TIKOLGU-543659 format. One record per atom (N, C-alpha, C): residue in three letters; x, y, z negated. Coordinates in pm, 1 decimal, m for minus. Each point is the difference from the previous one (the first is absolute). Example, Ala and Ser with C-alpha at 12.3 -4.5 7.8 and 13.67 -1.06 7.14 Angstrom:
# TIKOLGU-543659
ALA, 1319.0, m569.0, m780.0;
ALA, m89.0, 119.0, 0.0;
ALA, 90.0, 120.0, 0.0;
SER, m35.0, 105.0, 72.0;
SER, 82.0, 119.0, m6.0;
SER, m77.0, 109.0, m73.0;
***
This chain:
# TIKOLGU-543659
MET, 3835.9, 805.1, 2888.9;
MET, m39.9, 128.9, m57.2;
MET, m50.7, 89.9, 112.7;
SER, m117.8, 61.5, m18.3;
SER, m57.9, 85.2, 103.1;
SER, 77.0, 131.0, 9.8;
TYR, m22.2, 71.3, 110.0;
TYR, 67.2, 128.1, 19.0;
TYR, m36.6, 95.7, m112.0;
PHE, m128.5, m2.0, m39.5;
PHE, m47.2, 94.0, m102.4;
PHE, 68.4, m27.7, m133.9;
VAL, 7.0, m127.1, m38.1;
VAL, 63.1, m35.6, m127.0;
VAL, 148.7, 31.7, 3.1;
ARG, 66.3, m30.1, 116.5;
ARG, 143.1, 27.0, 13.8;
ARG, 26.3, 150.1, m10.4;
ALA, m89.4, 79.2, 59.4;
ALA, 16.8, 145.2, m4.8;
ALA, m11.7, 50.8, m142.9;
LEU, m96.0, m56.8, m75.7;
LEU, m15.4, 41.2, m139.0;
LEU, 122.7, m36.7, m82.0;
ALA, 53.1, m119.0, 26.6;
ALA, 117.9, m45.1, m73.5;
ALA, 118.5, 91.9, 27.4;
LEU, 21.5, 33.6, 128.0;
LEU, 110.0, 88.9, 36.5;
LEU, m19.4, 138.0, m60.4;
ALA, m125.4, 46.1, m0.3;
ALA, m28.3, 131.1, m57.5;
ALA, 31.9, 1.0, m148.2;
GLY, m30.4, m112.2, m66.6;
GLY, 28.8, m8.8, m142.5;
GLY, 148.9, 4.1, m27.3;
VAL, 76.8, m74.4, 82.3;
VAL, 145.8, m0.4, m16.1;
VAL, 55.6, 139.1, 23.7;
PHE, m50.3, 67.3, 104.3;
PHE, 46.9, 134.7, 32.5;
PHE, m29.3, 95.6, m114.3;
THR, m118.3, m12.5, m59.0;
THR, m38.6, 90.8, m107.7;
THR, 91.3, m16.6, m120.1;
VAL, 26.3, m128.4, m37.2;
VAL, 87.3, m25.3, m114.5;
VAL, 141.1, 50.0, 27.8;
THR, 50.7, m26.7, 122.6;
THR, 135.2, 42.1, 36.9;
THR, 11.9, 151.5, m0.6;
ALA, m103.9, 66.2, 53.5;
ALA, 2.3, 145.7, 4.1;
ALA, m1.4, 57.7, m140.2;
ALA, m78.5, m62.0, m87.3;
ALA, m8.0, 49.4, m137.2;
ALA, 133.1, m17.0, m71.2;
ALA, 68.3, m114.7, 25.9;
ALA, 129.7, m24.3, m63.4;
ALA, 103.4, 99.4, 50.7;
ALA, m4.5, 25.5, 132.1;
ALA, 95.4, 94.6, 58.2;
ALA, m21.3, 138.9, m56.1;
SER, m125.4, 38.5, m15.5;
SER, m31.2, 131.5, m54.2;
SER, 50.2, 11.9, m142.3;
ALA, m18.5, m110.8, m75.8;
ALA, 44.2, 3.2, m139.2;
ALA, 151.3, 12.9, m9.2;
GLN, 72.8, m68.9, 88.9;
GLN, 145.4, 7.8, m1.1;
GLN, 47.5, 140.1, 33.7;
SER, m69.8, 65.8, 95.2;
SER, 42.1, 134.0, 40.6;
SER, m22.4, 101.5, m110.0;
THR, m96.8, m25.1, m87.0;
THR, m29.2, 93.5, m108.7;
THR, 63.7, m43.3, m130.2;
GLY, 59.5, m121.7, 1.3;
GLY, 63.7, m48.7, m121.1;
GLY, m96.8, m63.3, m97.3;
GLU, m123.3, m20.7, 40.1;
GLU, m99.4, m60.0, m88.1;
GLU, m5.1, m150.4, 22.0;
ALA, m38.3, m72.9, m106.3;
ALA, m17.3, m144.8, 11.8;
ALA, m130.4, m27.5, 73.0;
PRO, m1.0, m99.5, 88.6;
PRO, m124.7, m31.5, 71.5;
PRO, m108.4, m48.1, m95.5;
ALA, m123.2, 38.7, 29.1;
ALA, m112.9, m41.0, m85.1;
ALA, m21.1, m150.0, 12.3;
PRO, m23.4, m69.1, m112.0;
PRO, m22.7, m145.7, 6.8;
PRO, m129.2, m31.2, 74.7;
MET, 0.7, m111.8, 70.8;
MET, m120.1, m42.6, 71.1;
MET, m99.9, m55.5, m101.5;
SER, m124.4, 43.1, 9.6;
SER, m102.9, m47.4, m93.7;
SER, m61.2, m129.4, 52.4;
ALA, m23.0, m93.8, m89.9;
ALA, m62.8, m127.7, 35.1;
ALA, m137.0, m7.5, m66.5;
THR, m100.9, m29.6, 77.5;
THR, m135.3, m11.5, m54.9;
THR, m20.7, m141.4, m53.3;
VAL, m20.4, m9.8, m130.9;
VAL, m21.6, m130.5, m63.1;
VAL, m149.4, m15.6, m27.9;
PRO, m65.1, m95.4, 63.0;
PRO, m144.1, m16.7, m23.4;
PRO, m27.1, m42.6, m143.8;
PRO, m114.2, 40.9, m55.7;
PRO, m33.0, m41.5, m137.1;
PRO, m17.5, m150.9, m7.3;
LYS, 31.3, m52.3, m115.0;
LYS, m11.6, m144.2, m18.7;
LYS, m146.6, m41.9, 9.8;
ALA, m27.3, m98.6, 83.6;
ALA, m137.9, m46.7, 16.9;
ALA, m46.8, m70.4, m126.9;
PRO, m126.4, 22.6, m39.3;
PRO, m50.1, m63.9, m122.2;
PRO, m15.9, m150.5, 19.2;
THR, 4.3, m70.0, m108.8;
THR, m28.4, m144.2, 1.3;
THR, m132.7, m23.2, m71.0;
TYR, m70.7, m102.7, 40.9;
TYR, m132.4, m26.7, m55.4;
TYR, m2.2, m135.1, m70.0;
PRO, m38.8, m2.3, m127.0;
PRO, m7.7, m127.2, m71.4;
PRO, m121.9, m79.8, 45.1;
VAL, m6.0, m124.0, m40.6;
VAL, m116.7, m82.9, 30.2;
VAL, m120.9, 58.7, m72.7;
PRO, m111.3, 28.6, 70.7;
PRO, m117.7, 58.4, m65.2;
PRO, m53.4, m89.3, m111.7;
VAL, m49.0, 64.8, m103.6;
VAL, m59.3, m73.4, m112.0;
VAL, m130.8, m63.1, 45.4;
LYS, m21.1, m124.3, m35.7;
LYS, m124.0, m67.3, 38.2;
LYS, m116.0, 52.0, m84.7;
PRO, m119.6, 10.6, 59.6;
PRO, m116.8, 45.8, m75.3;
PRO, m31.6, m94.2, m116.2;
ASP, m56.1, 57.4, m104.5;
ASP, m46.5, m79.6, m113.3;
ASP, m145.1, m40.2, 27.0;
PHE, m20.4, m122.2, 40.2;
PHE, m133.7, m48.0, 34.4;
PHE, m72.6, m64.1, m118.4;
SER, 51.4, 18.6, m120.7;
SER, m59.3, m68.8, m114.9;
SER, m147.8, 33.6, m19.2;
SER, m39.1, 124.1, 31.2;
SER, m140.5, 39.0, m17.5;
SER, m89.1, m50.3, 112.7;
MET, 61.2, m50.1, 107.1;
MET, m75.5, m44.2, 117.5;
MET, m1.0, m151.6, 16.4;
LYS, 81.4, m69.7, m77.7;
LYS, 18.5, m143.1, 23.8;
LYS, m124.4, m83.9, m28.4;
PHE, m95.0, 54.8, m75.3;
PHE, m123.4, m75.6, m22.0;
PHE, m73.8, m24.1, 131.1;
LEU, 30.5, 81.7, 101.9;
LEU, m67.0, m13.7, 129.7;
LEU, 48.8, m120.9, 79.1;
LEU, 119.1, m48.6, m28.6;
LEU, 55.9, m110.4, 78.1;
LEU, m93.1, m120.7, m1.3;
GLY, m25.8, m51.8, 119.0;
GLY, m92.7, m112.0, 12.8;
GLY, m110.6, 34.0, 98.6;
THR, m106.2, m79.1, m1.9;
THR, m111.1, 16.1, 94.3;
THR, m125.9, 46.3, m72.5;
TRP, m67.6, 96.8, 61.2;
TRP, m120.3, 60.1, m57.1;
TRP, m115.8, m10.0, 99.5;
LYS, m119.9, m16.0, m53.5;
LYS, m122.6, 6.9, 79.0;
LYS, m69.9, 130.8, m36.6;
CYS, m31.3, 79.1, 101.8;
CYS, m57.0, 132.4, m24.1;
CYS, m131.6, 18.8, 74.9;
ALA, m90.1, 73.5, m62.3;
ALA, m127.6, 36.9, 62.4;
ALA, m16.9, 150.7, m13.2;
THR, m26.0, 66.6, 111.8;
THR, m14.9, 145.1, 1.5;
THR, m139.1, 36.9, 49.7;
HIS, m63.7, 95.3, m70.7;
HIS, m134.6, 45.1, 36.8;
HIS, 2.1, 148.9, 32.8;
SER, m56.4, 34.2, 114.6;
SER, m16.0, 139.4, 41.0;
SER, m147.4, 36.5, m12.3;
GLU, m28.1, 116.0, m59.5;
GLU, m139.6, 38.9, m23.7;
GLU, m83.5, m1.1, 127.1;
ARG, 56.0, 40.9, 109.8;
ARG, m81.0, 10.4, 120.8;
ARG, m14.5, m133.7, 73.3;
ARG, 59.6, m106.5, m53.4;
ARG, m13.3, m132.9, 61.0;
ARG, m93.9, m90.5, m78.0;
GLY, m72.5, 56.5, m92.7;
GLY, m98.0, m78.5, m75.5;
GLY, 67.3, m106.9, m84.6;
ASN, m55.0, m120.5, 3.7;
ASN, 51.9, m109.7, m81.5;
ASN, 111.5, m79.5, 67.5;
GLU, 31.9, 32.8, 125.2;
GLU, 103.6, m76.0, 69.9;
GLU, 138.5, 32.7, m55.7;
ALA, 72.3, m103.3, m37.0;
ALA, 134.4, 18.1, m54.3;
ALA, 105.1, m31.8, 105.2;
SER, 111.1, 69.4, m9.8;
SER, 116.5, m31.2, 83.0;
SER, 90.8, m89.3, m83.8;
LEU, 21.7, m122.1, 46.1;
LEU, 77.6, m98.1, m76.2;
LEU, 142.0, m9.8, 54.9;
ALA, 95.6, m9.3, m89.8;
ALA, 140.3, m5.2, 42.1;
ALA, 81.1, m88.8, m92.8;
THR, 105.1, m55.7, 55.9;
THR, 100.1, m73.4, m77.8;
THR, 130.2, 78.1, 8.0;
ILE, 57.4, 31.2, m116.2;
ILE, 124.0, 77.9, m5.0;
ILE, 106.6, m81.6, m71.9;
THR, 114.4, m15.1, 65.0;
THR, 111.0, m74.6, m59.0;
THR, 119.8, 92.7, m18.1;
TYR, 46.5, 9.8, m124.3;
TYR, 115.1, 84.5, m33.4;
TYR, 124.1, m86.4, m20.0;
THR, 111.0, 41.7, 59.8;
THR, 128.4, m68.2, m16.4;
THR, 110.6, 104.3, m13.9;
MET, 115.7, m43.2, m49.8;
MET, 115.5, 88.6, m8.3;
MET, 90.5, m21.5, 120.4;
ALA, 53.3, 108.1, 52.9;
ALA, 98.9, m11.0, 107.1;
ALA, 127.0, m62.7, m57.4;
PRO, 72.5, m78.7, 79.3;
PRO, 119.4, m68.6, m50.7;
PRO, 104.3, 93.0, m62.1;
ASP, 13.3, 122.8, 53.1;
ASP, 104.2, 89.0, m51.9;
ASP, m42.6, 74.4, m125.8;
GLY, m127.9, m11.8, m39.8;
GLY, m45.8, 61.7, m123.4;
GLY, m35.6, 146.3, 9.4;
TYR, 5.3, 58.0, 119.6;
TYR, m29.9, 142.3, 14.6;
TYR, m146.5, 27.2, 35.2;
PHE, m72.3, m100.9, 43.2;
PHE, m139.2, 18.7, 39.5;
PHE, m87.9, m111.7, m54.8;
MET, m124.7, 36.1, m25.4;
MET, m105.4, m98.4, m21.2;
MET, m88.2, 4.2, 124.1;
LYS, m39.6, m115.2, 47.9;
LYS, m78.4, m9.6, 123.2;
LYS, m137.7, m56.6, m29.9;
SER, m101.5, 55.0, 65.1;
SER, m134.0, m59.1, m9.3;
SER, m53.1, m26.0, 140.5;
LEU, m63.5, m114.1, 15.3;
LEU, m63.0, m37.1, 126.6;
LEU, m149.6, m11.1, m24.1;
THR, m77.5, 84.4, 68.3;
THR, m145.4, 2.9, m16.0;
THR, m67.8, m56.9, 123.5;
LYS, m90.6, m92.3, m22.4;
LYS, m79.8, m56.6, 109.2;
LYS, m147.2, 17.2, m35.3;
SER, m67.7, 85.7, 77.2;
SER, m141.5, 28.2, m23.3;
SER, m86.2, m71.7, 102.2;
GLN, m109.8, m55.5, m47.0;
GLN, m92.5, m67.3, 90.1;
GLN, m77.6, 102.5, 82.6;
LYS, m53.5, m44.4, 110.5;
LYS, m81.3, 86.5, 84.8;
LYS, m128.7, 36.8, m72.8;
VAL, m43.0, 123.9, 18.6;
VAL, m126.5, 47.2, m56.1;
VAL, m92.0, 41.1, 114.2;
SER, m127.5, 21.1, m31.2;
SER, m99.5, 26.5, 104.6;
SER, 25.5, 130.3, 74.7;
TYR, 64.5, 95.7, m65.9;
TYR, 18.1, 131.7, 61.1;
TYR, 137.0, 16.9, 66.7;
ALA, 77.6, m107.7, 10.7;
ALA, 130.6, 6.2, 67.0;
ALA, 11.3, m113.8, 100.3;
ALA, 65.7, 27.6, 112.7;
ALA, 9.4, m100.2, 106.5;
ALA, 89.8, m117.0, m36.9;
VAL, 101.6, 25.9, m81.8;
VAL, 95.6, m104.9, m37.2;
VAL, 34.8, 12.4, m147.9;
GLY, 67.2, m102.8, m51.0;
GLY, 51.4, 5.7, m135.9;
GLY, 122.6, 90.7, m5.4;
TYR, 65.8, 2.5, m114.9;
TYR, 110.8, 93.9, m18.5;
TYR, 113.4, m68.3, m76.0;
THR, 121.0, 22.9, 46.8;
THR, 119.5, m49.9, m68.0;
THR, 96.6, 116.1, m19.7;
ALA, 59.3, 8.6, m117.9;
ALA, 93.7, 109.5, m27.1;
ALA, 114.9, m48.7, m86.6;
THR, 115.6, 61.0, 21.3;
THR, 117.3, m25.5, m83.4;
THR, 41.5, 130.5, m66.1;
ASP, 12.9, m2.7, m131.8;
ASP, 43.3, 117.3, m76.3;
ASP, 136.8, m27.4, m61.1;
TRP, 83.6, 102.8, 1.8;
TRP, 131.0, m7.6, m64.4;
TRP, 4.9, 105.9, m110.1;
TYR, 22.9, m44.7, m123.4;
TYR, 4.2, 89.8, m115.2;
TYR, 143.5, 12.2, m50.8;
THR, 39.2, 122.5, m33.0;
THR, 130.0, 21.8, m62.1;
THR, m7.6, 125.1, m86.2;
TYR, 106.6, 27.1, m74.2;
TYR, 5.0, 118.7, m84.8;
TYR, 112.9, 89.6, 47.3;
ASP, m33.3, 128.1, 23.4;
ASP, 98.6, 99.2, 41.2;
ASP, 55.2, 64.8, m126.4;
ASN, 121.9, m35.7, m36.2;
ASN, 57.5, 47.8, m125.2;
ASN, 29.3, 149.4, 2.8;
ASP, 23.6, 56.6, 118.9;
ASP, 24.7, 144.0, 10.3;
ASP, m129.7, 78.9, m12.5;
ALA, m103.9, m45.9, 69.5;
ALA, m129.5, 69.4, m4.1;
ALA, m81.9, m38.5, m122.6;
LYS, 41.2, m104.7, m71.9;
LYS, m71.2, m47.7, m119.0;
LYS, m144.2, m35.7, 32.5;
ARG, m17.4, m82.4, 101.0;
ARG, m135.0, m41.5, 36.3;
ARG, 4.5, m133.9, 73.7;
TRP, m112.3, m68.6, m6.8;
TRP, m16.1, m125.2, 72.6;
TRP, m44.1, 29.3, 142.7;
ILE, 43.9, m83.2, 92.4;
ILE, m30.8, 16.3, 141.6;
ILE, m66.1, m127.4, 51.1;
ASP, m105.4, 15.9, 78.6;
ASP, m67.7, m112.7, 65.0;
ASP, m8.5, 30.3, 149.5;
VAL, 67.2, m81.1, 80.4;
VAL, m3.7, 15.1, 145.7;
VAL, m79.1, m116.6, 57.5;
THR, m100.9, 31.7, 82.6;
THR, m92.0, m101.3, 52.1;
THR, 7.0, m8.4, 151.6;
VAL, m0.2, m122.6, 50.2;
VAL, m15.1, m25.8, 143.3;
VAL, m107.3, m106.8, 14.1;
GLY, m102.8, 30.3, 81.5;
GLY, m111.7, m92.8, 11.8;
GLY, m32.3, m37.3, 142.9;
SER, m94.3, m90.1, 14.3;
SER, m42.2, m43.9, 132.6;
SER, m71.6, 112.5, 73.2;
SER, m7.9, m13.8, 131.4;
SER, m66.2, 98.5, 86.9;
SER, 62.1, 138.7, m10.8;
GLY, 130.3, 4.8, m27.9;
GLY, 70.2, 128.2, m2.1;
GLY, m11.6, 79.1, m128.3;
ALA, m53.2, m59.0, m104.7;
ALA, m16.2, 72.7, m126.4;
ALA, 135.7, 26.8, m65.4;
TYR, 12.0, 114.2, m65.7;
TYR, 121.6, 33.3, m72.9;
TYR, m33.5, 103.9, m105.6;
GLY, 89.5, 18.5, m94.3;
GLY, m21.6, 102.3, m100.6;
GLY, 103.8, m9.1, m110.3;
TYR, m1.2, 98.4, m87.1;
TYR, 84.4, m5.0, m118.9;
TYR, m68.0, 78.9, m110.9;
SER, 31.7, m34.7, m121.9;
SER, m52.8, 73.0, m114.4;
SER, 104.5, m0.9, m110.4;
THR, m16.0, 90.9, m94.6;
THR, 95.6, 10.9, m109.9;
THR, m73.4, 3.1, m132.5;
SER, 71.6, m36.1, m104.9;
SER, m58.0, m0.2, m134.1;
SER, 107.7, 37.5, m101.0;
MET, m39.9, 71.2, m103.4;
MET, 92.6, 34.3, m106.8;
MET, 19.2, m116.3, m96.9;
GLY, m76.2, m107.7, 18.8;
GLY, 16.1, m117.6, m84.7;
GLY, m116.5, m19.5, m95.4;
TRP, 15.3, m95.0, m87.2;
TRP, m106.6, m35.2, m94.0;
TRP, m12.6, 103.4, m111.0;
GLN, m123.3, 35.4, m27.6;
GLN, m35.2, 79.9, m117.0;
GLN, m94.4, m87.0, m81.9;
ASN, 54.6, m62.9, m102.7;
ASN, m73.6, m102.1, m74.7;
ASN, m40.0, m111.7, 96.9;
SER, m129.6, m19.8, 22.1;
SER, m44.4, m109.0, 88.6;
SER, m36.2, 49.6, 139.5;
TYR, 30.7, 126.2, 30.7;
TYR, m42.8, 59.5, 125.9;
TYR, 119.6, 36.3, 88.5;
MET, m19.2, m21.2, 129.7;
MET, 100.3, 40.5, 98.3;
MET, m72.4, 63.8, 118.1;
LEU, 27.9, 126.7, 26.2;
LEU, m67.4, 72.8, 107.1;
LEU, 90.5, 7.6, 122.1;
TRP, m49.3, m54.9, 112.1;
TRP, 70.3, 7.8, 127.7;
TRP, m63.1, 110.8, 84.0;
GLY, 80.5, 94.1, 46.8;
GLY, m52.4, 110.1, 78.9;
GLY, m31.2, m40.6, 143.0;
ALA, m84.9, 80.2, 64.3;
ALA, m34.0, m23.0, 141.7;
ALA, 95.1, 82.3, 86.0;
ASP, 130.1, m22.8, m15.8;
ASP, 102.5, 85.7, 60.2;
ASP, m8.6, 7.8, 151.6;
SER, m26.6, m110.8, 65.3;
SER, 4.0, m2.0, 146.5;
SER, m138.7, m0.2, 63.3;
PHE, m102.4, 38.1, m78.6;
PHE, m136.3, m4.8, 54.8;
PHE, m17.0, 95.9, 117.0;
LEU, m66.8, m48.1, 104.3;
LEU, m42.2, 81.9, 113.1;
LEU, m147.2, m28.9, 27.0;
PRO, m78.6, 101.0, 38.4;
PRO, m141.3, m24.8, 31.9;
PRO, m14.3, m114.9, 98.6;
ASN, m94.7, m87.6, m27.7;
ASN, m17.0, m119.5, 81.4;
ASN, m148.5, m32.6, 10.8;
GLY, m50.6, m6.9, 123.2;
GLY, m143.3, m23.9, 16.5;
GLY, m78.6, 114.8, m60.4;
ASP, m93.8, m32.0, m89.5;
ASP, m77.2, 106.6, m64.2;
ASP, 54.3, 33.2, m138.8;
VAL, 115.5, m56.2, m36.1;
VAL, 60.8, 27.8, m130.5;
VAL, 92.7, 120.9, 13.3;
THR, m30.5, 104.8, m75.6;
THR, 74.4, 125.3, 13.8;
THR, 101.1, 23.8, m111.5;
SER, m19.4, m61.6, m115.8;
SER, 95.1, 15.6, m110.2;
SER, m8.1, m121.4, m90.4;
SER, 106.2, m20.7, m76.3;
SER, 5.2, m117.7, m86.1;
SER, 76.9, 30.7, m127.1;
THR, m47.3, m56.5, m109.2;
THR, 74.8, 10.7, m124.8;
THR, 110.8, m104.6, 1.6;
GLY, 78.1, m0.2, m101.8;
GLY, 94.6, m108.9, m17.7;
GLY, m73.1, m122.5, m54.1;
THR, 77.2, m100.6, m36.4;
THR, m56.5, m122.8, m55.6;
THR, 45.7, m15.6, m144.0;
LEU, m96.2, m9.8, m90.4;
LEU, 30.2, m19.8, m141.5;
LEU, m2.5, m149.1, m30.1;
MET, 113.3, m52.0, m40.4;
MET, 12.8, m141.6, m34.9;
MET, m1.3, m12.1, m151.7;
THR, m84.2, m88.7, m51.3;
THR, m10.4, m20.7, m144.0;
THR, 35.0, m144.4, m33.5;
LYS, 99.0, m17.5, m83.9;
LYS, 38.9, m134.3, m43.1;
LYS, m87.9, m41.7, m117.0;
ILE, m82.0, m102.1, 21.0;
ILE, m85.3, m51.6, m106.6;
ILE, 77.9, m100.8, m84.1;
SER, 74.3, m84.5, 67.4;
SER, 85.2, m99.9, m64.8;
SER, 104.5, m44.4, 101.4;
ASP, 81.6, m96.9, m38.0;
ASP, 99.9, m51.1, 94.5;
ASP, m62.3, m78.7, 114.0;
THR, m130.0, m27.9, m10.1;
THR, m67.3, m79.4, 103.7;
THR, m118.8, 72.5, 62.9;
LYS, m16.3, 128.0, m31.4;
LYS, m111.5, 74.0, 59.3;
LYS, 33.2, 148.9, 8.8;
TYR, m36.6, 59.7, 113.8;
TYR, 8.7, 144.8, 12.9;
TYR, m113.6, 50.4, 88.5;
THR, m31.8, 127.9, m13.2;
THR, m106.2, 61.0, 80.1;
THR, 55.3, 121.0, 73.9;
THR, m71.9, 42.4, 104.5;
THR, 38.4, 118.8, 76.0;
THR, m121.9, 89.4, 21.1;
LYS, 25.1, 130.0, 8.0;
LYS, m104.8, 97.4, 28.7;
LYS, 55.8, 106.1, 93.6;
GLN, m80.4, 36.9, 98.3;
GLN, 36.2, 109.2, 88.3;
GLN, m128.5, 58.4, 58.7;
ALA, 11.2, 108.4, 72.9;
ALA, m117.2, 61.7, 61.7;
ALA, 42.8, 74.0, 125.6;
PHE, m96.2, 18.0, 90.2;
PHE, 27.8, 78.1, 120.5;
PHE, m123.4, 80.1, 37.7;
THR, 22.2, 104.5, 78.6;
THR, m108.0, 87.5, 44.6;
THR, m19.8, m17.2, 149.8;
THR, m125.6, m3.0, 42.6;
THR, m30.6, m16.8, 142.0;
THR, m23.5, 135.4, 65.9;
ALA, m8.7, m2.2, 132.4;
ALA, m23.7, 123.2, 75.8;
ALA, m133.4, 63.4, m37.4;
ALA, m92.5, m80.9, m49.3;
ALA, m130.2, 52.0, m42.3;
ALA, 5.5, 61.0, m139.4;
GLY, 117.6, m4.7, m62.1;
GLY, 15.6, 57.9, m132.9;
GLY, m37.0, m93.9, m113.3;
LEU, m17.5, m127.7, 29.9;
LEU, m38.7, m96.8, m102.4;
LEU, 123.2, m59.8, m66.8;
LEU, m6.9, m13.0, m132.6;
LEU, 107.2, m63.2, m76.0;
LEU, m31.0, m148.3, m14.7;
ASN, 94.0, m83.0, 39.3;
ASN, m19.0, m144.9, m7.2;
ASN, 104.5, m59.9, m93.5;
ARG, m46.5, m72.1, m100.4;
ARG, 91.4, m62.2, m95.8;
ARG, 25.3, m145.9, 37.5;
VAL, 123.6, m42.7, m23.2;
VAL, 41.1, m137.2, 31.4;
VAL, 64.7, m60.1, m124.6;
THR, m49.0, m115.2, m41.7;
THR, 55.6, m66.5, m117.3;
THR, 46.8, m140.2, 37.4;
GLY, 103.7, m45.4, m67.3;
GLY, 52.5, m132.9, 27.5;
GLY, 37.1, m71.8, m127.9;
SER, m1.9, m131.4, 5.4;
SER, 38.1, m82.0, m114.2;
SER, 83.2, m117.4, 49.8;
CYS, 113.3, m25.3, m65.0;
CYS, 90.2, m107.3, 41.2;
CYS, 30.0, m92.3, m117.4;
ALA, m1.5, m129.9, 27.0;
ALA, 29.3, m101.0, m101.4;
ALA, 113.2, m88.8, 49.2;
LYS, 93.1, m29.9, m90.1;
LYS, 114.2, m82.9, 36.7;
LYS, m41.2, m145.8, 10.0;
GLN, 53.9, m68.2, 98.7;
GLN, m35.3, m140.3, 22.2;
GLN, 99.6, m93.1, m69.8;
***
């Protein structure tokens, strides 16, 4: 025990003894010592797993072609494979895009999808090759449409702003995407995509 701690302990004993002596001299009962009882710590149940029933049609492998207005007829081709995480809390997609004429290399990305039951929204967290990252949120399906916001968008190159991505379910084996972005020159560029299940 350090000198400082020992001194505090002795001071505490002296204080209690002095208080008891004072009480005896006045005929009063000594005041009871108060004990601080910490509040009971909360317990947390196992989180409810997301209901992926509306998303399960995505499971499997898809071939996708995306066209950007400013790239003419050249399409960006990708293979996307959706799987469920073993614990049931996430759906995972692995995207592999081929190299295009306007990019030095191809692109690979992994997306993790889950549902935030407190915020009542879907979450998509992305990590891609060459340092790419991002996240977006969605309120879920409205009939055949699901709108993903551009939550983490930052200006990049000559792209100054971006809409979200509107996903349209055509059937269990086909879906389309639409989005748009604005360039530094003030031009609006639309991007459309189509995916078919293999």
